[in-house]
C-alpha positions in Angstrom: 23.4 -14.3 98.0 19.6 -14.6 97.6 19.7 -12.7 94.2 22.1 -15.3 92.9 19.7 -18.1 93.5 16.9 -16.6 91.4 19.0 -14.7 88.9 21.5 -15.9 86.4 22.3 -19.6 86.2 22.7 -21.8 83.2 20.9 -21.2 80.0 18.3 -23.8 79.2 17.3 -22.7 75.7 18.5 -24.2 72.4 20.8 -22.0 70.4 18.7 -19.2 68.9 15.9 -19.9 71.4 14.2 -17.1 73.4 11.6 -16.5 76.0 8.6 -14.2 75.6 6.9 -12.7 78.7 3.8 -10.7 79.5 2.2 -8.7 76.8 4.6 -10.1 74.1 3.7 -13.7 74.9 0.0 -12.9 75.0 0.2 -11.1 71.7 2.1 -14.0 70.0 -0.5 -16.5 71.3 -3.4 -14.4 69.8 -1.6 -13.9 66.5 -0.7 -17.6 66.1 -4.2 -18.8 66.8 -5.9 -16.2 64.7 -3.6 -17.0 61.8 -4.7 -20.7 62.0 -8.3 -19.6 61.8 -7.6 -17.3 58.9 -5.8 -20.1 57.1 -8.8 -22.5 57.1 -11.5 -19.8 56.9 -11.1 -19.4 53.2 -12.0 -23.1 52.7 -15.5 -22.8 54.1 -18.7 -22.9 52.1 -19.7 -23.7 48.5 -17.2 -21.1 47.2 -14.4 -22.3 49.5 -11.0 -22.2 48.0 -8.7 -25.2 47.7 -5.2 -25.2 49.3 -2.1 -26.9 47.8 -0.2 -28.8 50.5 3.5 -29.5 49.6 5.9 -31.5 51.7 8.7 -29.5 53.3 12.1 -29.8 51.6 14.1 -32.6 53.2 11.0 -34.6 54.2 11.3 -37.0 51.2 8.5 -35.4 49.3 8.6 -33.9 45.8 6.1 -31.8 43.9 4.4 -35.0 42.8 3.4 -35.6 46.4 1.5 -32.3 46.6 -2.1 -32.5 47.8 -5.0 -30.3 46.8 -7.7 -30.0 49.4 -10.3 -27.7 51.0 -10.8 -29.9 54.0 -9.8 -27.9 57.1 -8.9 -31.1 59.1 -6.5 -32.3 56.5 -4.9 -28.9 56.3 -4.4 -28.6 60.0 -3.0 -32.1 60.3 -0.5 -31.3 57.5 1.1 -28.1 58.8 3.8 -27.7 61.4 2.9 -25.5 64.3 5.0 -24.3 67.2 2.6 -21.8 68.7 0.9 -23.2 71.8 -2.4 -21.4 71.2 -2.5 -22.5 67.6 -1.9 -26.1 68.7 -5.0 -25.8 70.9 -7.0 -24.9 67.8 -5.7 -28.0 66.0 -6.6 -30.1 69.0 -10.1 -28.6 69.0 -10.4 -29.6 65.3 -9.2 -33.2 66.1 -11.7 -33.5 69.0 -14.5 -32.2 66.8 -13.6 -34.8 64.2 -13.5 -37.6 66.7 -16.8 -36.7 68.4 -18.9 -35.6 65.4 -16.9 -36.4 62.2 -17.8 -33.0 60.8 -17.5 -29.3 61.6 -13.7 -29.3 62.0 -13.2 -26.1 60.1 -16.2 -24.3 61.6 -15.1 -24.9 65.1 -11.6 -23.6 64.4 -12.9 -20.5 62.7 -15.4 -19.9 65.6 -12.6 -20.3 68.2 -10.3 -18.0 66.3 -12.9 -15.3 66.0 -13.6 -15.5 69.8 -9.9 -15.0 70.3 -9.8 -12.1 67.9 -12.5 -10.4 70.0 -10.8 -11.4 73.2 -7.6 -9.7 72.0 -9.5 -6.4 71.5 -10.8 -6.6 75.1 -7.4 -7.5 76.5 -5.9 -4.6 74.7 -8.5 -2.4 76.3 -7.3 -3.7 79.7 -10.6 -5.3 80.5 -10.5 -7.8 83.3 -11.6 -11.4 82.4 -14.2 -11.4 85.2 -15.9 -8.4 83.6 -16.0 -10.2 80.3 -17.5 -13.3 81.8 -20.3 -11.3 83.4 
């Protein structure tokens, strides 16, 4: 009887939804956040590249509404993200913009690189307390 309480039960996911656990979930979080950092990294500096932002089909936009920018904050506000770790990087960017008004791209790239290095240490099975010391 006890196993019925914890196992089975109704499904709470939308159709096509799934659940990630353990290593898979951690890997997905790292990948999503690092991808956001890589997305805006190429816009940094005097030779930073511009990005073309186009509205998604069905959002009322046309090619005439495309925006060309190399501003990391604008790019991050314009993209749709469903990865929780990547959303945190966008929040970091927004906070940086509110507090300082500048450095939004730099703070995202820095955080993404910290996560890239953290991923390597996690893959080596290093305990977080060892890393902190």
